[in-house]
mmCIF file as gemmi writes it, N, C-alpha and C atoms, coordinates in Angstrom:
data_model
loop_
_atom_site.group_PDB
_atom_site.id
_atom_site.type_symbol
_atom_site.label_atom_id
_atom_site.label_alt_id
_atom_site.label_comp_id
_atom_site.label_asym_id
_atom_site.label_entity_id
_atom_site.label_seq_id
_atom_site.pdbx_PDB_ins_code
_atom_site.Cartn_x
_atom_site.Cartn_y
_atom_site.Cartn_z
_atom_site.occupancy
_atom_site.B_iso_or_equiv
_atom_site.pdbx_formal_charge
_atom_site.auth_seq_id
_atom_site.auth_asym_id
_atom_site.pdbx_PDB_model_num
ATOM 1 N N . MET Axp A 1 ? 90.248 140.701 73.906 1 0 ? 1 A 1
ATOM 2 C CA . MET Axp A 1 ? 90.442 141.002 75.331 1 0 ? 1 A 1
ATOM 3 C C . MET Axp A 1 ? 91.359 141.651 75.757 1 0 ? 1 A 1
ATOM 4 N N . LYS Axp A 2 ? 92.377 142.061 75.381 1 0 ? 2 A 1
ATOM 5 C CA . LYS Axp A 2 ? 93.754 143.39 75.614 1 0 ? 2 A 1
ATOM 6 C C . LYS Axp A 2 ? 92.621 144.528 75.715 1 0 ? 2 A 1
ATOM 7 N N . LYS Axp A 3 ? 92.164 144.786 74.549 1 0 ? 3 A 1
ATOM 8 C CA . LYS Axp A 3 ? 91.457 146.009 74.19 1 0 ? 3 A 1
ATOM 9 C C . LYS Axp A 3 ? 90.415 146.238 75.387 1 0 ? 3 A 1
ATOM 10 N N . GLY Axp A 4 ? 89.6 145.278 75.78 1 0 ? 4 A 1
ATOM 11 C CA . GLY Axp A 4 ? 88.441 145.34 76.741 1 0 ? 4 A 1
ATOM 12 C C . GLY Axp A 4 ? 89.176 145.768 78.114 1 0 ? 4 A 1
ATOM 13 N N . SER Axp A 5 ? 90.216 144.94 78.604 1 0 ? 5 A 1
ATOM 14 C CA . SER Axp A 5 ? 90.829 145.189 79.752 1 0 ? 5 A 1
ATOM 15 C C . SER Axp A 5 ? 91.793 146.499 79.845 1 0 ? 5 A 1
ATOM 16 N N . ARG Axp A 6 ? 91.848 147.121 78.391 1 0 ? 6 A 1
ATOM 17 C CA . ARG Axp A 6 ? 92.743 148.274 78.82 1 0 ? 6 A 1
ATOM 18 C C . ARG Axp A 6 ? 91.671 149.25 78.955 1 0 ? 6 A 1
ATOM 19 N N . ILE Axp A 7 ? 90.653 149.17 78.284 1 0 ? 7 A 1
ATOM 20 C CA . ILE Axp A 7 ? 89.146 150.406 78.653 1 0 ? 7 A 1
ATOM 21 C C . ILE Axp A 7 ? 89.026 150.403 80.287 1 0 ? 7 A 1
ATOM 22 N N . VAL Axp A 8 ? 88.796 148.984 80.846 1 0 ? 8 A 1
ATOM 23 C CA . VAL Axp A 8 ? 88.503 149.07 81.971 1 0 ? 8 A 1
ATOM 24 C C . VAL Axp A 8 ? 89.724 149.774 82.91 1 0 ? 8 A 1
ATOM 25 N N . ARG Axp A 9 ? 91.161 149.598 82.979 1 0 ? 9 A 1
ATOM 26 C CA . ARG Axp A 9 ? 92.647 150.297 83.295 1 0 ? 9 A 1
ATOM 27 C C . ARG Axp A 9 ? 92.13 151.636 83.048 1 0 ? 9 A 1
ATOM 28 N N . VAL Axp A 10 ? 91.831 151.884 81.879 1 0 ? 10 A 1
ATOM 29 C CA . VAL Axp A 10 ? 91.759 153.56 81.788 1 0 ? 10 A 1
ATOM 30 C C . VAL Axp A 10 ? 90.528 154.068 82.857 1 0 ? 10 A 1
ATOM 31 N N . LEU Axp A 11 ? 89.437 153.525 82.571 1 0 ? 11 A 1
ATOM 32 C CA . LEU Axp A 11 ? 88.316 153.96 83.671 1 0 ? 11 A 1
ATOM 33 C C . LEU Axp A 11 ? 88.487 153.962 84.801 1 0 ? 11 A 1
ATOM 34 N N . PHE Axp A 12 ? 89.169 152.76 85.193 1 0 ? 12 A 1
ATOM 35 C CA . PHE Axp A 12 ? 89.933 152.789 86.548 1 0 ? 12 A 1
ATOM 36 C C . PHE Axp A 12 ? 90.53 153.991 87.017 1 0 ? 12 A 1
ATOM 37 N N . VAL Axp A 13 ? 91.603 154.301 86.464 1 0 ? 13 A 1
ATOM 38 C CA . VAL Axp A 13 ? 92.683 155.382 86.303 1 0 ? 13 A 1
ATOM 39 C C . VAL Axp A 13 ? 91.802 156.825 86.511 1 0 ? 13 A 1
ATOM 40 N N . ALA Axp A 14 ? 90.88 156.943 85.1 1 0 ? 14 A 1
ATOM 41 C CA . ALA Axp A 14 ? 90.055 158.257 85.333 1 0 ? 14 A 1
ATOM 42 C C . ALA Axp A 14 ? 89.166 158.218 86.826 1 0 ? 14 A 1
ATOM 43 N N . LEU Axp A 15 ? 88.585 157.477 86.782 1 0 ? 15 A 1
ATOM 44 C CA . LEU Axp A 15 ? 87.975 157.414 88.436 1 0 ? 15 A 1
ATOM 45 C C . LEU Axp A 15 ? 88.642 157.533 89.306 1 0 ? 15 A 1
ATOM 46 N N . LEU Axp A 16 ? 89.867 156.983 89.48 1 0 ? 16 A 1
ATOM 47 C CA . LEU Axp A 16 ? 90.793 157.133 90.67 1 0 ? 16 A 1
ATOM 48 C C . LEU Axp A 16 ? 90.889 158.775 90.688 1 0 ? 16 A 1
ATOM 49 N N . ALA Axp A 17 ? 91.347 159.646 89.5 1 0 ? 17 A 1
ATOM 50 C CA . ALA Axp A 17 ? 91.908 160.997 89.042 1 0 ? 17 A 1
ATOM 51 C C . ALA Axp A 17 ? 90.922 161.581 89.508 1 0 ? 17 A 1
ATOM 52 N N . LEU Axp A 18 ? 89.599 161.309 88.937 1 0 ? 18 A 1
ATOM 53 C CA . LEU Axp A 18 ? 88.673 162.038 89.72 1 0 ? 18 A 1
ATOM 54 C C . LEU Axp A 18 ? 88.142 162.017 91.551 1 0 ? 18 A 1
ATOM 55 N N . CYS Axp A 19 ? 88.492 161.046 92.057 1 0 ? 19 A 1
ATOM 56 C CA . CYS Axp A 19 ? 88.153 160.721 93.496 1 0 ? 19 A 1
ATOM 57 C C . CYS Axp A 19 ? 89.183 161.084 94.368 1 0 ? 19 A 1
ATOM 58 N N . ILE Axp A 20 ? 90.235 161.614 93.958 1 0 ? 20 A 1
ATOM 59 C CA . ILE Axp A 20 ? 91.727 162.353 94.532 1 0 ? 20 A 1
ATOM 60 C C . ILE Axp A 20 ? 90.801 163.735 94.654 1 0 ? 20 A 1
ATOM 61 N N . PRO Axp A 21 ? 90.564 164.502 93.43 1 0 ? 21 A 1
ATOM 62 C CA . PRO Axp A 21 ? 90.199 166.208 93.836 1 0 ? 21 A 1
ATOM 63 C C . PRO Axp A 21 ? 88.74 165.822 94.604 1 0 ? 21 A 1
ATOM 64 N N . GLY Axp A 22 ? 87.906 164.939 94.687 1 0 ? 22 A 1
ATOM 65 C CA . GLY Axp A 22 ? 86.837 165.12 95.455 1 0 ? 22 A 1
ATOM 66 C C . GLY Axp A 22 ? 87.236 164.652 96.791 1 0 ? 22 A 1
ATOM 67 N N . ALA Axp A 23 ? 88.042 163.953 97.148 1 0 ? 23 A 1
ATOM 68 C CA . ALA Axp A 23 ? 88.438 163.563 98.652 1 0 ? 23 A 1
ATOM 69 C C . ALA Axp A 23 ? 89.052 165.066 99.415 1 0 ? 23 A 1
ATOM 70 N N . LEU Axp A 24 ? 89.984 165.682 98.516 1 0 ? 24 A 1
ATOM 71 C CA . LEU Axp A 24 ? 90.612 166.815 98.988 1 0 ? 24 A 1
ATOM 72 C C . LEU Axp A 24 ? 89.458 167.832 99.088 1 0 ? 24 A 1
ATOM 73 N N . ALA Axp A 25 ? 88.686 167.698 98.101 1 0 ? 25 A 1
ATOM 74 C CA . ALA Axp A 25 ? 87.483 168.819 98.622 1 0 ? 25 A 1
ATOM 75 C C . ALA Axp A 25 ? 86.907 168.688 99.752 1 0 ? 25 A 1
ATOM 76 N N . ILE Axp A 26 ? 86.189 167.55 100.092 1 0 ? 26 A 1
ATOM 77 C CA . ILE Axp A 26 ? 85.669 166.698 101.31 1 0 ? 26 A 1
ATOM 78 C C . ILE Axp A 26 ? 86.739 167.135 102.529 1 0 ? 26 A 1
ATOM 79 N N . GLY Axp A 27 ? 87.514 166.834 102.212 1 0 ? 27 A 1
ATOM 80 C CA . GLY Axp A 27 ? 88.621 167.039 103.699 1 0 ? 27 A 1
ATOM 81 C C . GLY Axp A 27 ? 88.725 168.325 103.884 1 0 ? 27 A 1
ATOM 82 N N . GLY Axp A 28 ? 88.772 169.53 102.572 1 0 ? 28 A 1
ATOM 83 C CA . GLY Axp A 28 ? 88.729 170.995 102.938 1 0 ? 28 A 1
ATOM 84 C C . GLY Axp A 28 ? 87.556 171.318 103.358 1 0 ? 28 A 1
ATOM 85 N N . MET Axp A 29 ? 86.438 170.85 102.975 1 0 ? 29 A 1
ATOM 86 C CA . MET Axp A 29 ? 85.402 171.233 104.058 1 0 ? 29 A 1
ATOM 87 C C . MET Axp A 29 ? 85.053 170.642 105.288 1 0 ? 29 A 1
ATOM 88 N N . ARG Axp A 30 ? 85.506 169.709 105.691 1 0 ? 30 A 1
ATOM 89 C CA . ARG Axp A 30 ? 85.369 169.021 107.073 1 0 ? 30 A 1
ATOM 90 C C . ARG Axp A 30 ? 86.52 169.54 107.88 1 0 ? 30 A 1
ATOM 91 N N . SER Axp A 31 ? 87.504 170.639 107.269 1 0 ? 31 A 1
ATOM 92 C CA . SER Axp A 31 ? 88.579 171.44 107.814 1 0 ? 31 A 1
ATOM 93 C C . SER Axp A 31 ? 87.974 172.624 108.366 1 0 ? 31 A 1
ATOM 94 N N . ARG Axp A 32 ? 87.367 172.847 107.247 1 0 ? 32 A 1
ATOM 95 C CA . ARG Axp A 32 ? 86.483 174.561 107.507 1 0 ? 32 A 1
ATOM 96 C C . ARG Axp A 32 ? 85.323 174.323 108.322 1 0 ? 32 A 1
ATOM 97 N N . LYS Axp A 33 ? 84.662 173.156 108.573 1 0 ? 33 A 1
ATOM 98 C CA . LYS Axp A 33 ? 84.026 172.785 109.455 1 0 ? 33 A 1
ATOM 99 C C . LYS Axp A 33 ? 84.413 173.184 110.815 1 0 ? 33 A 1
ATOM 100 N N . TYR Axp A 34 ? 85.457 172.23 111.053 1 0 ? 34 A 1
ATOM 101 C CA . TYR Axp A 34 ? 86.183 172.14 112.188 1 0 ? 34 A 1
ATOM 102 C C . TYR Axp A 34 ? 86.808 173.134 112.986 1 0 ? 34 A 1
ATOM 103 N N . ALA Axp A 35 ? 87.16 174.071 111.743 1 0 ? 35 A 1
ATOM 104 C CA . ALA Axp A 35 ? 87.658 175.593 112.496 1 0 ? 35 A 1
ATOM 105 C C . ALA Axp A 35 ? 86.416 176.233 112.701 1 0 ? 35 A 1
ATOM 106 N N . ASP Axp A 36 ? 85.456 176.323 111.556 1 0 ? 36 A 1
ATOM 107 C CA . ASP Axp A 36 ? 84.639 176.959 112.251 1 0 ? 36 A 1
ATOM 108 C C . ASP Axp A 36 ? 83.755 176.683 113.924 1 0 ? 36 A 1
ATOM 109 N N . LEU Axp A 37 ? 83.494 175.688 113.846 1 0 ? 37 A 1
ATOM 110 C CA . LEU Axp A 37 ? 83.036 175.193 115.236 1 0 ? 37 A 1
ATOM 111 C C . LEU Axp A 37 ? 84.223 175.189 116.413 1 0 ? 37 A 1
ATOM 112 N N . ASN Axp A 38 ? 85.598 175.456 116.048 1 0 ? 38 A 1
ATOM 113 C CA . ASN Axp A 38 ? 86.736 175.98 116.938 1 0 ? 38 A 1
ATOM 114 C C . ASN Axp A 38 ? 86.23 177.282 117.692 1 0 ? 38 A 1
ATOM 115 N N . LYS Axp A 39 ? 85.901 178.12 116.494 1 0 ? 39 A 1
ATOM 116 C CA . LYS Axp A 39 ? 85.743 179.464 116.833 1 0 ? 39 A 1
ATOM 117 C C . LYS Axp A 39 ? 84.357 179.686 117.531 1 0 ? 39 A 1
ATOM 118 N N . ASP Axp A 40 ? 83.079 178.784 117.126 1 0 ? 40 A 1
ATOM 119 C CA . ASP Axp A 40 ? 82.403 178.998 117.972 1 0 ? 40 A 1
ATOM 120 C C . ASP Axp A 40 ? 82.303 178.899 119.475 1 0 ? 40 A 1
ATOM 121 N N . VAL Axp A 41 ? 83.207 177.387 119.671 1 0 ? 41 A 1
ATOM 122 C CA . VAL Axp A 41 ? 83.755 177 121.209 1 0 ? 41 A 1
ATOM 123 C C . VAL Axp A 41 ? 84.425 178.089 121.954 1 0 ? 41 A 1
ATOM 124 N N . ILE Axp A 42 ? 85.511 178.813 121.404 1 0 ? 42 A 1
ATOM 125 C CA . ILE Axp A 42 ? 85.998 179.475 121.652 1 0 ? 42 A 1
ATOM 126 C C . ILE Axp A 42 ? 85.056 180.989 122.362 1 0 ? 42 A 1
ATOM 127 N N . ASP Axp A 43 ? 84.289 181.442 121.05 1 0 ? 43 A 1
ATOM 128 C CA . ASP Axp A 43 ? 83.431 182.623 121.744 1 0 ? 43 A 1
ATOM 129 C C . ASP Axp A 43 ? 82.221 182.263 122.839 1 0 ? 43 A 1
ATOM 130 N N . LEU Axp A 44 ? 81.86 180.824 122.649 1 0 ? 44 A 1
ATOM 131 C CA . LEU Axp A 44 ? 81.214 180.444 123.675 1 0 ? 44 A 1
ATOM 132 C C . LEU Axp A 44 ? 81.645 180.377 125.037 1 0 ? 44 A 1
ATOM 133 N N . GLU Axp A 45 ? 83.269 180.164 125.54 1 0 ? 45 A 1
ATOM 134 C CA . GLU Axp A 45 ? 83.612 179.862 126.317 1 0 ? 45 A 1
ATOM 135 C C . GLU Axp A 45 ? 84.031 181.519 127.144 1 0 ? 45 A 1
ATOM 136 N N . THR Axp A 46 ? 84.013 182.28 126.351 1 0 ? 46 A 1
ATOM 137 C CA . THR Axp A 46 ? 84.394 183.894 126.535 1 0 ? 46 A 1
ATOM 138 C C . THR Axp A 46 ? 83.089 184.208 126.903 1 0 ? 46 A 1
ATOM 139 N N . ARG Axp A 47 ? 82.032 184.103 125.981 1 0 ? 47 A 1
ATOM 140 C CA . ARG Axp A 47 ? 80.71 184.409 126.681 1 0 ? 47 A 1
ATOM 141 C C . ARG Axp A 47 ? 80.263 184.002 128.272 1 0 ? 47 A 1
ATOM 142 N N . GLN Axp A 48 ? 81.067 183.05 128.334 1 0 ? 48 A 1
ATOM 143 C CA . GLN Axp A 48 ? 80.237 182.038 129.781 1 0 ? 48 A 1
ATOM 144 C C . GLN Axp A 48 ? 81.496 182.473 130.758 1 0 ? 48 A 1
ATOM 145 N N . GLN Axp A 49 ? 82.519 183.054 130.279 1 0 ? 49 A 1
ATOM 146 C CA . GLN Axp A 49 ? 83.534 183.586 131.85 1 0 ? 49 A 1
ATOM 147 C C . GLN Axp A 49 ? 82.875 184.879 131.696 1 0 ? 49 A 1
ATOM 148 N N . THR Axp A 50 ? 82.044 185.956 130.782 1 0 ? 50 A 1
ATOM 149 C CA . THR Axp A 50 ? 81.74 186.932 130.942 1 0 ? 50 A 1
ATOM 150 C C . THR Axp A 50 ? 80.468 187.28 131.83 1 0 ? 50 A 1
ATOM 151 N N . LEU Axp A 51 ? 79.752 185.932 131.694 1 0 ? 51 A 1
ATOM 152 C CA . LEU Axp A 51 ? 78.376 185.311 132.957 1 0 ? 51 A 1
ATOM 153 C C . LEU Axp A 51 ? 78.895 185.419 133.799 1 0 ? 51 A 1
ATOM 154 N N . VAL Axp A 52 ? 79.752 184.54 133.966 1 0 ? 52 A 1
ATOM 155 C CA . VAL Axp A 52 ? 80.318 184.142 135.365 1 0 ? 52 A 1
ATOM 156 C C . VAL Axp A 52 ? 80.946 185.196 136.192 1 0 ? 52 A 1
ATOM 157 N N . ASP Axp A 53 ? 81.632 186.36 135.426 1 0 ? 53 A 1
ATOM 158 C CA . ASP Axp A 53 ? 82.353 187.398 135.987 1 0 ? 53 A 1
ATOM 159 C C . ASP Axp A 53 ? 81.135 188.318 136.506 1 0 ? 53 A 1
ATOM 160 N N . GLU Axp A 54 ? 80.086 188.746 135.625 1 0 ? 54 A 1
ATOM 161 C CA . GLU Axp A 54 ? 78.977 189.322 135.513 1 0 ? 54 A 1
ATOM 162 C C . GLU Axp A 54 ? 77.929 188.514 137.05 1 0 ? 54 A 1
ATOM 163 N N . ASN Axp A 55 ? 77.65 187.224 136.852 1 0 ? 55 A 1
ATOM 164 C CA . ASN Axp A 55 ? 77.361 186.622 138.582 1 0 ? 55 A 1
ATOM 165 C C . ASN Axp A 55 ? 78.068 187.094 139.73 1 0 ? 55 A 1
ATOM 166 N N . LYS Axp A 56 ? 79.11 186.931 139.796 1 0 ? 56 A 1
ATOM 167 C CA . LYS Axp A 56 ? 80.005 187.215 141.175 1 0 ? 56 A 1
ATOM 168 C C . LYS Axp A 56 ? 79.738 188.653 141.63 1 0 ? 56 A 1
ATOM 169 N N . ASN Axp A 57 ? 79.462 189.713 140.379 1 0 ? 57 A 1
ATOM 170 C CA . ASN Axp A 57 ? 79.254 191.19 140.454 1 0 ? 57 A 1
ATOM 171 C C . ASN Axp A 57 ? 77.772 191.061 141.306 1 0 ? 57 A 1
ATOM 172 N N . LEU Axp A 58 ? 77.083 190.113 140.575 1 0 ? 58 A 1
ATOM 173 C CA . LEU Axp A 58 ? 75.677 190.602 141.01 1 0 ? 58 A 1
ATOM 174 C C . LEU Axp A 58 ? 75.339 189.905 142.733 1 0 ? 58 A 1
ATOM 175 N N . ILE Axp A 59 ? 76.231 188.69 142.843 1 0 ? 59 A 1
ATOM 176 C CA . ILE Axp A 59 ? 76.349 188.133 144.342 1 0 ? 59 A 1
ATOM 177 C C . ILE Axp A 59 ? 77.048 189.212 145.233 1 0 ? 59 A 1
ATOM 178 N N . THR Axp A 60 ? 78.011 189.987 145.059 1 0 ? 60 A 1
ATOM 179 C CA . THR Axp A 60 ? 78.612 190.686 145.862 1 0 ? 60 A 1
ATOM 180 C C . THR Axp A 60 ? 77.374 192.185 146.085 1 0 ? 60 A 1
ATOM 181 N N . ASP Axp A 61 ? 76.977 192.361 144.906 1 0 ? 61 A 1
ATOM 182 C CA . ASP Axp A 61 ? 76.075 193.498 145.25 1 0 ? 61 A 1
ATOM 183 C C . ASP Axp A 61 ? 74.967 193.039 145.594 1 0 ? 61 A 1
ATOM 184 N N . ILE Axp A 62 ? 74.353 191.909 146.035 1 0 ? 62 A 1
ATOM 185 C CA . ILE Axp A 62 ? 73.491 191.45 146.597 1 0 ? 62 A 1
ATOM 186 C C . ILE Axp A 62 ? 73.549 191.133 148.245 1 0 ? 62 A 1
ATOM 187 N N . SER Axp A 63 ? 74.877 190.843 148.678 1 0 ? 63 A 1
ATOM 188 C CA . SER Axp A 63 ? 75.391 190.728 149.79 1 0 ? 63 A 1
ATOM 189 C C . SER Axp A 63 ? 75.322 192.338 150.339 1 0 ? 63 A 1
ATOM 190 N N . LEU Axp A 64 ? 75.995 193.223 149.49 1 0 ? 64 A 1
ATOM 191 C CA . LEU Axp A 64 ? 76.514 194.432 150.115 1 0 ? 64 A 1
ATOM 192 C C . LEU Axp A 64 ? 74.741 195.195 150.145 1 0 ? 64 A 1
ATOM 193 N N . LEU Axp A 65 ? 73.884 194.895 149.229 1 0 ? 65 A 1
ATOM 194 C CA . LEU Axp A 65 ? 72.66 195.421 149.539 1 0 ? 65 A 1
ATOM 195 C C . LEU Axp A 65 ? 71.732 194.751 150.832 1 0 ? 65 A 1
ATOM 196 N N . SER Axp A 66 ? 71.939 193.577 151.114 1 0 ? 66 A 1
ATOM 197 C CA . SER Axp A 66 ? 71.064 193.058 152.025 1 0 ? 66 A 1
ATOM 198 C C . SER Axp A 66 ? 71.826 192.859 153.55 1 0 ? 66 A 1
ATOM 199 N N . SER Axp A 67 ? 72.84 193.492 153.563 1 0 ? 67 A 1
ATOM 200 C CA . SER Axp A 67 ? 73.441 193.671 154.921 1 0 ? 67 A 1
ATOM 201 C C . SER Axp A 67 ? 72.514 194.228 155.689 1 0 ? 67 A 1
ATOM 202 N N . THR Axp A 68 ? 72.828 193.635 157.174 1 0 ? 68 A 1
ATOM 203 C CA . THR Axp A 68 ? 72.016 194.463 158.234 1 0 ? 68 A 1
ATOM 204 C C . THR Axp A 68 ? 71.999 195.693 158.485 1 0 ? 68 A 1
ATOM 205 N N . ASP Axp A 69 ? 73.292 196.032 158.473 1 0 ? 69 A 1
ATOM 206 C CA . ASP Axp A 69 ? 73.8 197.753 158.603 1 0 ? 69 A 1
ATOM 207 C C . ASP Axp A 69 ? 73.051 198.442 157.713 1 0 ? 69 A 1
ATOM 208 N N . ARG Axp A 70 ? 73.149 197.826 156.235 1 0 ? 70 A 1
ATOM 209 C CA . ARG Axp A 70 ? 72.811 199.162 155.623 1 0 ? 70 A 1
ATOM 210 C C . ARG Axp A 70 ? 71.123 199.177 155.899 1 0 ? 70 A 1
ATOM 211 N N . ILE Axp A 71 ? 70.75 197.95 155.802 1 0 ? 71 A 1
ATOM 212 C CA . ILE Axp A 71 ? 69.081 198.042 156.223 1 0 ? 71 A 1
ATOM 213 C C . ILE Axp A 71 ? 68.585 199.043 157.015 1 0 ? 71 A 1
ATOM 214 N N . GLU Axp A 72 ? 69.302 198.657 158.451 1 0 ? 72 A 1
ATOM 215 C CA . GLU Axp A 72 ? 68.936 199.395 159.621 1 0 ? 72 A 1
ATOM 216 C C . GLU Axp A 72 ? 69.139 200.896 159.349 1 0 ? 72 A 1
ATOM 217 N N . ARG Axp A 73 ? 70.171 201.442 159.132 1 0 ? 73 A 1
ATOM 218 C CA . ARG Axp A 73 ? 70.638 202.743 158.474 1 0 ? 73 A 1
ATOM 219 C C . ARG Axp A 73 ? 69.358 203.672 157.64 1 0 ? 73 A 1
ATOM 220 N N . ILE Axp A 74 ? 68.836 202.773 156.673 1 0 ? 74 A 1
ATOM 221 C CA . ILE Axp A 74 ? 67.937 203.06 155.489 1 0 ? 74 A 1
ATOM 222 C C . ILE Axp A 74 ? 66.789 203.228 156.343 1 0 ? 74 A 1
ATOM 223 N N . ALA Axp A 75 ? 66.575 202.364 157.42 1 0 ? 75 A 1
ATOM 224 C CA . ALA Axp A 75 ? 65.301 202.467 157.973 1 0 ? 75 A 1
ATOM 225 C C . ALA Axp A 75 ? 65.179 203.433 159.047 1 0 ? 75 A 1
ATOM 226 N N . GLU Axp A 76 ? 66.091 203.611 160.056 1 0 ? 76 A 1
ATOM 227 C CA . GLU Axp A 76 ? 66.688 204.868 160.638 1 0 ? 76 A 1
ATOM 228 C C . GLU Axp A 76 ? 66.387 206.008 160.004 1 0 ? 76 A 1
ATOM 229 N N . GLU Axp A 77 ? 67.28 206.481 159.111 1 0 ? 77 A 1
ATOM 230 C CA . GLU Axp A 77 ? 67.615 207.88 158.145 1 0 ? 77 A 1
ATOM 231 C C . GLU Axp A 77 ? 66.79 208.05 157.468 1 0 ? 77 A 1
ATOM 232 N N . GLU Axp A 78 ? 66.156 207.043 156.446 1 0 ? 78 A 1
ATOM 233 C CA . GLU Axp A 78 ? 65.556 207.672 155.408 1 0 ? 78 A 1
ATOM 234 C C . GLU Axp A 78 ? 64.329 207.267 155.455 1 0 ? 78 A 1
ATOM 235 N N . LEU Axp A 79 ? 63.801 206.345 156.408 1 0 ? 79 A 1
ATOM 236 C CA . LEU Axp A 79 ? 62.14 206.19 156.705 1 0 ? 79 A 1
ATOM 237 C C . LEU Axp A 79 ? 61.517 206.332 158.237 1 0 ? 79 A 1
ATOM 238 N N . GLY Axp A 80 ? 62.684 206.922 158.691 1 0 ? 80 A 1
ATOM 239 C CA . GLY Axp A 80 ? 62.408 207.389 160.105 1 0 ? 80 A 1
ATOM 240 C C . GLY Axp A 80 ? 62.083 206.507 160.799 1 0 ? 80 A 1
ATOM 241 N N . MET Axp A 81 ? 62.305 205.067 160.782 1 0 ? 81 A 1
ATOM 242 C CA . MET Axp A 81 ? 61.921 204.104 162.163 1 0 ? 81 A 1
ATOM 243 C C . MET Axp A 81 ? 62.954 204.029 163.158 1 0 ? 81 A 1
ATOM 244 N N . ARG Axp A 82 ? 62.453 203.035 163.929 1 0 ? 82 A 1
ATOM 245 C CA . ARG Axp A 82 ? 63.392 203.006 165.404 1 0 ? 82 A 1
ATOM 246 C C . ARG Axp A 82 ? 62.823 201.825 165.752 1 0 ? 82 A 1
ATOM 247 N N . GLN Axp A 83 ? 64.043 200.945 166.555 1 0 ? 83 A 1
ATOM 248 C CA . GLN Axp A 83 ? 63.847 199.637 167.547 1 0 ? 83 A 1
ATOM 249 C C . GLN Axp A 83 ? 63.023 200.116 168.153 1 0 ? 83 A 1
ATOM 250 N N . ALA Axp A 84 ? 61.803 198.774 167.977 1 0 ? 84 A 1
ATOM 251 C CA . ALA Axp A 84 ? 60.722 198.952 168.96 1 0 ? 84 A 1
ATOM 252 C C . ALA Axp A 84 ? 61.14 198.554 170.552 1 0 ? 84 A 1
ATOM 253 N N . GLU Axp A 85 ? 60.443 198.63 171.306 1 0 ? 85 A 1
ATOM 254 C CA . GLU Axp A 85 ? 60.624 198.512 172.909 1 0 ? 85 A 1
ATOM 255 C C . GLU Axp A 85 ? 59.959 197.225 173.353 1 0 ? 85 A 1
ATOM 256 N N . SER Axp A 86 ? 60.693 196.744 174.135 1 0 ? 86 A 1
ATOM 257 C CA . SER Axp A 86 ? 59.737 195.144 174.466 1 0 ? 86 A 1
ATOM 258 C C . SER Axp A 86 ? 58.51 195.642 174.967 1 0 ? 86 A 1
ATOM 259 N N . GLU Axp A 87 ? 58.052 196.783 175.472 1 0 ? 87 A 1
ATOM 260 C CA . GLU Axp A 87 ? 56.839 196.847 175.453 1 0 ? 87 A 1
ATOM 261 C C . GLU Axp A 87 ? 55.92 197.132 174.62 1 0 ? 87 A 1
ATOM 262 N N . GLU Axp A 88 ? 56.236 197.447 173.792 1 0 ? 88 A 1
ATOM 263 C CA . GLU Axp A 88 ? 55.595 197.661 171.905 1 0 ? 88 A 1
ATOM 264 C C . GLU Axp A 88 ? 55.548 196.849 171.633 1 0 ? 88 A 1
ATOM 265 N N . ILE Axp A 89 ? 55.992 195.19 171.838 1 0 ? 89 A 1
ATOM 266 C CA . ILE Axp A 89 ? 55.706 194.667 170.968 1 0 ? 89 A 1
ATOM 267 C C . ILE Axp A 89 ? 54.575 193.358 171.121 1 0 ? 89 A 1
ATOM 268 N N . VAL Axp A 90 ? 53.705 193.2 170.244 1 0 ? 90 A 1
ATOM 269 C CA . VAL Axp A 90 ? 52.51 192.26 170.522 1 0 ? 90 A 1
ATOM 270 C C . VAL Axp A 90 ? 52.821 191.16 170.15 1 0 ? 90 A 1
ATOM 271 N N . ARG Axp A 91 ? 52.614 189.947 170.822 1 0 ? 91 A 1
ATOM 272 C CA . ARG Axp A 91 ? 52.734 188.79 170.171 1 0 ? 91 A 1
ATOM 273 C C . ARG Axp A 91 ? 51.184 188.327 169.991 1 0 ? 91 A 1
ATOM 274 N N . VAL Axp A 92 ? 51.435 187.484 168.67 1 0 ? 92 A 1
ATOM 275 C CA . VAL Axp A 92 ? 49.961 186.642 168.297 1 0 ? 92 A 1
ATOM 276 C C . VAL Axp A 92 ? 50.299 185.47 167.853 1 0 ? 92 A 1
ATOM 277 N N . GLN Axp A 93 ? 49.408 184.786 168.568 1 0 ? 93 A 1
ATOM 278 C CA . GLN Axp A 93 ? 49.091 183.564 168.576 1 0 ? 93 A 1
ATOM 279 C C . GLN Axp A 93 ? 47.982 182.724 167.474 1 0 ? 93 A 1
ATOM 280 N N . MET Axp A 94 ? 48.097 182.091 166.678 1 0 ? 94 A 1
ATOM 281 C CA . MET Axp A 94 ? 47.254 181.503 165.591 1 0 ? 94 A 1
ATOM 282 C C . MET Axp A 94 ? 46.992 179.845 166.442 1 0 ? 94 A 1
ATOM 283 N N . LYS Axp A 95 ? 45.508 179.472 166.124 1 0 ? 95 A 1
ATOM 284 C CA . LYS Axp A 95 ? 44.955 178.457 166.647 1 0 ? 95 A 1
ATOM 285 C C . LYS Axp A 95 ? 44.772 177.615 165.604 1 0 ? 95 A 1
ATOM 286 N N . GLY Axp A 96 ? 45.347 176.644 165.717 1 0 ? 96 A 1
ATOM 287 C CA . GLY Axp A 96 ? 44.691 175.691 164.166 1 0 ? 96 A 1
ATOM 288 C C . GLY Axp A 96 ? 43.375 174.921 164.518 1 0 ? 96 A 1
ATOM 289 N N . ALA Axp A 97 ? 43.188 174.224 163.49 1 0 ? 97 A 1
ATOM 290 C CA . ALA Axp A 97 ? 42.355 173.453 163.346 1 0 ? 97 A 1
ATOM 291 C C . ALA Axp A 97 ? 42.188 172.169 164.74 1 0 ? 97 A 1
ATOM 292 N N . ASN Axp A 98 ? 43.166 171.662 164.957 1 0 ? 98 A 1
ATOM 293 C CA . ASN Axp A 98 ? 43.396 171.092 166.011 1 0 ? 98 A 1
ATOM 294 C C . ASN Axp A 98 ? 43.53 171.419 167.38 1 0 ? 98 A 1
ATOM 295 N N . ASP Axp A 99 ? 43.395 172.846 167.502 1 0 ? 99 A 1
ATOM 296 C CA . ASP Axp A 99 ? 43.73 173.475 168.739 1 0 ? 99 A 1
ATOM 297 C C . ASP Axp A 99 ? 42.196 173.809 169.912 1 0 ? 99 A 1
ATOM 298 N N . GLU Axp A 100 ? 41.155 173.375 168.761 1 0 ? 100 A 1
ATOM 299 C CA . GLU Axp A 100 ? 39.891 173.725 169.55 1 0 ? 100 A 1
ATOM 300 C C . GLU Axp A 100 ? 39.369 172.913 170.486 1 0 ? 100 A 1
């Protein structure tokens, strides 16, 4: 019986000795995956900040391009337009189906 229990003990110690490097390898792989994910998060945050900055610039450009002063200047100087006199304005009234 002593020989059988000794074999079991040796097998248990050998199995335990094999599990320790395996556990360390798994821990190393998980650590590497965490580092990769952390780098991805940092890259995405940087990209997000870049997009937010670009969006702010575009909103500013839209505000500048849609200002009434700019539109009036282009209409007058580049397109030769002018403000209509009150007697030049024609009002059109649409009749609906219920107005008949």
